N, C-alpha and C positions, 0 to 999 in steps of 0.2 A: 501494500499499498504507499499510496506517494502523493505529498501535497504539490499541488502545482503553485510555485511560492512565486516567482515573479519571469521577467525578463532580461538576458545578457547584457549589458552593456558593449555596444559597439555592432553588435553581432544581431541584436533582436529574435534569440533563438530562445525558447523554453526553456524555463530552470525548474526543474522538479525535485522536492527532496524526501530521502526516505522518513513516513512517523516513527520518530524512535528516542530518546533522552536528549536533548537540545539547549544547549546557549544561545544566549543572544547582547552581545557585547556591545558597546558603543556609548560615547559621551552622550547626557542625558539632556535632552530640549536639541539636541542636533543631528541626532543618528536614527531616530524614528522608533525605539525599540517597540515602544507602545502599539503603532499600527500593523506593525509587525508582526506581533501575538498576533494582535486580534484576525490580520490575516489568515495566518498561519488557523488557529481556530475555527472562523467561517468555513475556508475550506476544505478543513481535514475529516469535516464530518465526527469532534467528539465533542463531548463536552468539556469545561473546562473552568476550573475557580482559579480565581487571583484574590490577591490582597490588598486595600490602601492602608500602606500603614505610618503615612506620615502627612501631616496638614498641608494642603495646595497639591497632591500629587495628583496628577494627571490620570482621571478612568478612561475608560472605553467610549467610543461612542454609542453604541449600542450594549449593555449588559444588562442583567438581573441583577437587579442588589437584593442580598440573601440576609436575613441576622448573622453575629458572628455564632460559631457552634462552640460548645468546650465538651467536652469528656475527660474523666479520667483515666492515666492510662492501664490499660489490661495485660503490659507485658507480664511474660512470667517472671522477667528478671526485674522485680518493681525498684530494686536501689539503683539499679544502672538510669533509670528514669531520675529518679530522683538527683542522684550526682551530676546529672546532664542539668537539672535545676538548678543547681548549689554552684556548678560551676559557668554556668552562665550569666547569674547575679553574680555572683563575685569579683566574675572575669573584668565585667565592668566596662567594656569596650576595648581590652589589649589582647592582641592576636593570639596569645599563650598565656593559658592559664591549667594550672589542672591541681585537685584537690592531695595533697597526700595518702602516703598509707593510712596515718591513723586516724584520718578523718573520714578515708572509703570505708575503715572497717566497723568506724561505731555508726554507718549511716546503713552498712549492710547487718548488722547486728539488729539497726531498730524497724527493719525492716524485714524481720521476720521471726516466729511466736519464739517467748524467751521468758524463762523465767529462774529467779534467784530466791535460794533459799537463804532463810534470816541468820547471821551470824551472832558474834557476840559485839560487833561492833557496827553492822550492816543490818539493815528492817529486811525483809524479804520483799520482793519489787516482781512483778511479770505484767510482759505484754501481749498480744495478738496480732499476726501478720496484717498489716495495714492494706484498708482498697483505694483509701483515698490521700489526702496530703491533712485532710482534718486529722483522720487517724493518726499519721504520723507524727504531729506535732504534740495530740493526747500522748503516743508514746515518749514523745521528750521529754514533758513535764514530769512524768511518773520518774524514769529514771535522774532528771537532776539532783533532786533534793538526797539522793544516796553516793554522787559523785565527787571528786575532789578532784586537784591538777589538772592535768592533762584533756582529762578527760572530760571534764566542766564544763572546760572552755569549748571543746570540740561540740560540744552540744549546747551550752549556750549560745556558741555565734548559728549555730543552725534553726535553732528557736527565731533567732532575730530575723535570718535572711524567710524564712519560712511566713513566720505571721503576717506580714505585711501582702504575701502575693494570696495567702485563702481568703484573709479580710477581702482584696479586692476581684477575688473569683464569689465570696456571699455576695459583697453590694452589687452586679452587672447582672440583669438576665440574662442568662444566656440563651440558645435555645439549644432542645433536648435533642434535635433530629439534624439531618444534612438534607437537605431536599435540593438538588442540582437538576435546574432548568437545561434546556437544548442552548448549545453556545455560549456566552459568556458569564459566568456569574462572578460577582465580586463581593466580600466581604472588608467591611469597612472601620478596622480597629485602628482608626488614630489615637483614640479616645484612653487608648487601654497604657499600660505603662511598658515595657521595652521585656521585663521577665513574660508578662501573663500573654503580649504582641506572640511571642515564641511559644506559648504553654498553646494557642488558640490553633495556631498553623500544625503543631503536631498532630494534636489532635484531628484534623482536616485531614491529615497526610494519613493516619492510621487508619480514618475511616474509609479514605478512598482505599486503600489497601488493601482492607477483609471485606471491604462489603460493592465495591465500584465495578465498574467496568467502563471501558474505552473512555477512563473518564484524565484528564489533563491538569496534572497539579502545579500552579507558577508559582515560582520562587523571589521575590522581588529583593533587588538588594542580597543578592545573593553571599556575598563578605560578613555580614553583618549576624545573619540568621544559620550559617554553614561556614564557622572561621575554624582558622588550619592553628592545631593548636590546642584544643581546649572544645572538652564539649557542650551541647545544647541542645533540647529537645529536640528542636526541629532536625538537625543532623543524624541523630540519632533514630528517628521516624526513617528518613531519607532513605537509609542503608536498609533498611526493611523493601520499600517499593521501589528502590532501583535496583534491586536483583532481582525480584521478584513480579514485579508490578507487568514489564511489556508479555507475558504470556497470555493476560486477559486485556489487554488493551489500553493499559493502563502508564503513563509517562509523565515524566518533570520535566519541566522545561526554567529553565534560570533563566534569571535577568538582574544583570549587574553592567557597573559603567565600564568595569577593571576583573582583573583576576587576582590583583592585591590581595593576599589572607582568605581567599577561598580555600577549603579543604581539598587538597590534589585529587585524595584517594576518590571523592565522588565523582569528581572530574575525569579521572579515566574510564567512568560508566557511557559519556558524553559521546554519544556517537555524529553529530551534525552539530555544528559551529557557526554562528553567522557571526564574521569582525565588521564592527560598524567604524565610523570615523574619531579617532581620540588627536586628538590635538596636544598634548603635554608629553615632551620628547618619549620618560622618562614611560608611560604605558603604551606609544609605540613601538618602542622596544619590548613590551611584556606581551604585547600583540602579536609580534612577527614572532616571538620566542616558542609561542599556543600551536601557532599552525604548523601542525607536524607533516612531515614527508611529500615535501613539496616544494616548487620554486616556490621561492616568496616576493611577495610583491615588493617595492621598495619605502619607505619609511614616509618619502612624501606622497606615493599613492594613499595609502593609510590614512593620512592627514588632509588628503583631497578629497578625500566622499565625501558625498554630497548626502543630502538626510534622504534617508527610504534606501539608498545606497550598502550595501552589506558584499564582503566575499564568502560564499558558500562556501564551507567545506566539509564532505564527508566519501568517507572512501580515498577512492585516487580521483576524484572531482574539486577541483579547486575554481570557482567562476567568481568573477563581479559584476553583481546583480543588480537592477532594479525590483524592489520588492512591491509588487501590484495590490495597490490598498484594499479591503473587501469593497466590492458591490463598482470597482473601476472596470469597464468595459477591456475585456484582451486586443483589442486596438489599440484604444488610450493608453496604455502601459509601454505596449511595445513601441508606439510611436516613441515619448518619452527617454527607452531603455536607448531608442535610435540617434537621438538627437534631434528629431523632428518635433517635440513638443517637450516644453517647460515643463517640469512638477508642478510651481503655480496655478499652471492651471487646471488643478481637480478641485482648486479649492471654492470657487464659486458653485461647483456641481454640486460639493459634500455639504456645501452652507445652505442651500437651496431644501435638498433632500433632508435635512435636519431642520429645517422650519416646516416644513408639510408633514413629517412625521411627528413636530411635536403640537401639530394646529391639528392634525385629523387624530388624536389623542390614542395614535396607537401606541405612547407610551412616549418617555421622560428623558430629552437627550440630554448627557453631564456634562456639567462646563468643562472647559478642555483648553489648551494651550495652540489658539490659531497658530504659530508656528508651526504644528504638526500635523499634517492633515491625514485624516483616517479615513478607514473606506466606508459604502454604509451596507448593513444588515440584511435589506431590504431589499435588495438585489443580488440575494447568496444562492448558491447551487440549486438546480433541478430538486423538489424533495425537502427543502429546507421546514423543521419542523414547527416553524414561527411562522405560520399563514397569516398568520394577523398583522405580523412587521412588511407582509408583498403583496396585499390586497391594497387596491384604488380606492382611493375617500369616494363614498356614496357623493352621490348629485346632491347639491345645494352647500355639501358642507366642503368647498373650496377653502381656498386660502383668503382670508379675511383682508380687510384695504390697507393695512398696516404691513401685513405680510405683503400684498402686490406691490406695495410702493417703495418698499426695501428692495424685493428683488429688480426692479424698474431701475432703482438707483444702482443697484450693485451693474445691470443690463449700460446703465449710462456710461460708469464708471471704464467697462471694459470697452466699450467702445472709444472710448476716447483713448485708453490706452495704445489700443492695436491699430487706431487713427495717427497715431503720435507716433509708434514705430513704426505705419506707412510711410509718412510721411519725411522721416529720417531717413530709410530705406532707398524713398526717389531720391532725395538729391543723391546718397552716395552715386546712383543706376546713371543718372546723370551727370557725375562726375568723371566716370569710367568711360560715361560713352562719347564726351568731350576730350575726354585721352585720348580713344582710342582713335578718333575720327583724324585729331592732331597728328597723332603717327604714322596715319595711311597717308595722309597730306603728304608729310615731310619722306617716307619712304618712297612715291608716287615721283616728290620732284625730283629725288639724290636719282632715284632710277631714270632720269630723261636729262641729267643733264652735260653740257655738249663734251666735257671730256672723260665722260666715264662709257664704258664700254656698251653694244647697244643693247645688251642682256647682259642679267647678271647669273651666277650659274647654277643652274635648275629651273630661269626664267626664259618663257619664251613670249614674242608679241600679243599682243591682245587682238583680237578681230572682231569687230563691230563692240557688242556686248557679252562677248561671250571670249574667255582666253582657257587654254586645260596647258598646264604645266603637271608634269608624271610624280607624282610622291608630294606636290604641295599643297598646303589645303588652303581655299579657297578663302580671302580676305574681304570684310563690303568698307570701301573708299567711302570718301566723306559725302560723296554724293550719290553714296545708295545701291552703287555698280559694283559686280565684282570684280576684284583685283586680284589677281593670281601672284602671291611674292615666294619669293625662295623660303627655303628652312629658317629658324628664326638661329641656325647657330652661326647659315652663311651670313645674312644682313648683320649681325654683330661683326664679324671680322669684316665686311665691308666699311662699317661705320668706324671703325681701327684705324683701318686702311687708309681710308679717306680723309679722315682728322690729321695723320703725321703726312698727308699728300702734298691736302689741298687748303688747310688750315682754317679747314669752313665752319663758320663762326656760330651755322646754326645745332651742326654736329658736336663742338667745341663744348655749347649752351648745352644739349642735352645729358655731355657726358657727367656735365660738373655741378648739373641739377641732380643727381642720384647720388643721393649720401650712403655713405657704408660706416660701419662700425664693427671692429675686427678686435676679439676680446682673446687675449692670447691666457692659459691656466698652466702656471708651473704646476711641474708634477715635482713634488720637492722628495729626495730620499736621503734618509739618515742613517748614516753605520756605524753601530755601538757595539760596543764588545759587553756581555754579560756581566763583565768586574766591576761598569762602570754604574752611576747611576738610571742614565739612558734606556741602556741595554738592559737592568733591572726591568724599567716599565716597559720597557718592550715585547719582556718575556710574560708579564701580566696581561699585556694589552691584547697577546696573542691565547691564552688561556684564556679571556672572555672574561678576565676580573673587570673590568670595567664598561660590560654590556650590560650592568645597569647601575646607578649613579652610586659612587663611595666616597663619603667624609675622608677627609686628609688621613685624621686618628687610625683609620681604617688600613689606608695606604701605608701608613709607619708600622703598624702592629706584623699585617706582613712582613713586610721588608725583614725586621728584627727575628720574625719566626723561620723567613729563609736564609737568614743570614747574609741577607745582600749590608746590611748596615748593623754595627755594633748598638747595643739600649742608650749609650749615651752619646752616638751620634745626633749633632745637632738636626732639628726640622730643617732650616734656612737655607741646606745642601741638598736636602730630597726636594723644597721647596721650587727651588733652583732649575733642577732638572724638570718639573712639572713646567712650568714657564713657560721654560724651553718647548717642550711637545705641544703645549697648549698652543704657542707665537706660530707655530709652524704646521700646526691644524690639526691633528694628533688627535689630541684631545680637550674637550668644552669643558669650561666652570662654569653647573648649574649651580643651583639655589641648595640641592642637597647631595649635593660633591660632586665628583669629577665624572667625567663621563665619555666612552671611545665615540670618535665618527664613524657613524655607518658608512661602509665601501671602502675602508681605509683597507690595504695592505701590511700585510708584516711577513717577512720570512725568516725564518729559527734556522742559523747555517749552526750543524754540527763539526766543528773543529779537532782533532785529536790532536793530544799535548807530548 
């Protein structure tokens, strides 16, 4: 099964992608990730569930909003669920945080049946295996009075982290059922704390994993909910869904600006990659490193991707693609991919369709950022289950006067824009025509001068209004008649010869009015022995040490570790070598450290002593 995604830029060929676990990457507000995800859902025939996690976040144009769903974990290893919650809460945004063995040991103990007999110094106490976080908190409260030292501190911290989360869960009216509609379902959880957001997303993933079929879970801000180096409830639930979900048509699609800090174990299960525009140098480098086993585009090509343009990568395929928004006609999308239409041409159409949808009462259109244009679900695939979105409005329920007036204003604005473009093109065309006629007249005069040969090479005399020159294309003269003249190379050589022989002022004027800019790019080569600091930097560059930005302290530590310098070597010596390579264009100084210049060549020559 495949999804018609869009059209290859340049060739206009249709691009399809397999339905599988997918990552969509690109700079927020500039790449068109939301449009892409909507188009994929609408043309896949699958249901999808997504989440709005922060205020002002853009939703999909056509979506079914559903209430937040929460359920307690039913995992047989409940303690792993609790560890993930605590690490997520204690991590506080750090990319790497893990509980120690004592903390984990106490969580395991509190998550199983336990009984302690009375001793001379301690009273008896016991608890049962918890089924909810509230049950777990009750076990902590039973244990605390009997504990001292490290054990007391561990349980005390556990109580303080769990109590606010439990109180928040009890204060919010969650749905106890996950009812997904065909198409895109969106759950708004912006008002929840970060810890509870993770628990809600985990609940949805677990529910889809156990009961869902042909359902996509879209994970926003992957770096936040599935970070590298620490557990989160979302990551724990995703591991099961990614391993086992594809067999029943359940998939995970991740949405992230970049891959920094995203769990690499989960990323290894991704089959389809969509790489959108990146403008920050380090992120461009990370994007290129993430493209597996393919001839890679240049950094400039990644930075120049437009909205809705992605490098689509799966298997042995790597294509620069314009993603067709949901509802856009095939011919329109293909024309944009071929450069025959501008992507902005879809804006007025999409807004007009939104207005009709809202006016006819078929459903509300969420607020969105006008800079990112999405498709229209009402023009979905044949057999779309949302028939009400495809039905035409009944007679008498047409657009209101306000809507018609707004549409008329938009039409007038578009007409004015195209009129302005037409006038500018007409001026350019007239200038080119005048230049052509002037050149034709000059060529005609030069071929008829007294001291010139009767004919130029490859030219024959005209007979009446027709002439034939074998192999030479006809050109219109200033009076509109056909003027057969020699090949352009021969005319050019004739111009140069005439300029030298006759000093013809007309020819000299033509030659002098032709500007020329020549730029010489110097390829600098540096030869440095490994025993020098420049040579040591060259070794690090060749080993891709500087492919991601490195602060000076990292460079110094690496020099000491490898024995390039002594511990007491002054930093200014290293700085001098770095400045020299920066000046020659091998390294650049970024805000976050030193970065190798893309495309640079480094050759290491092994020499025997």
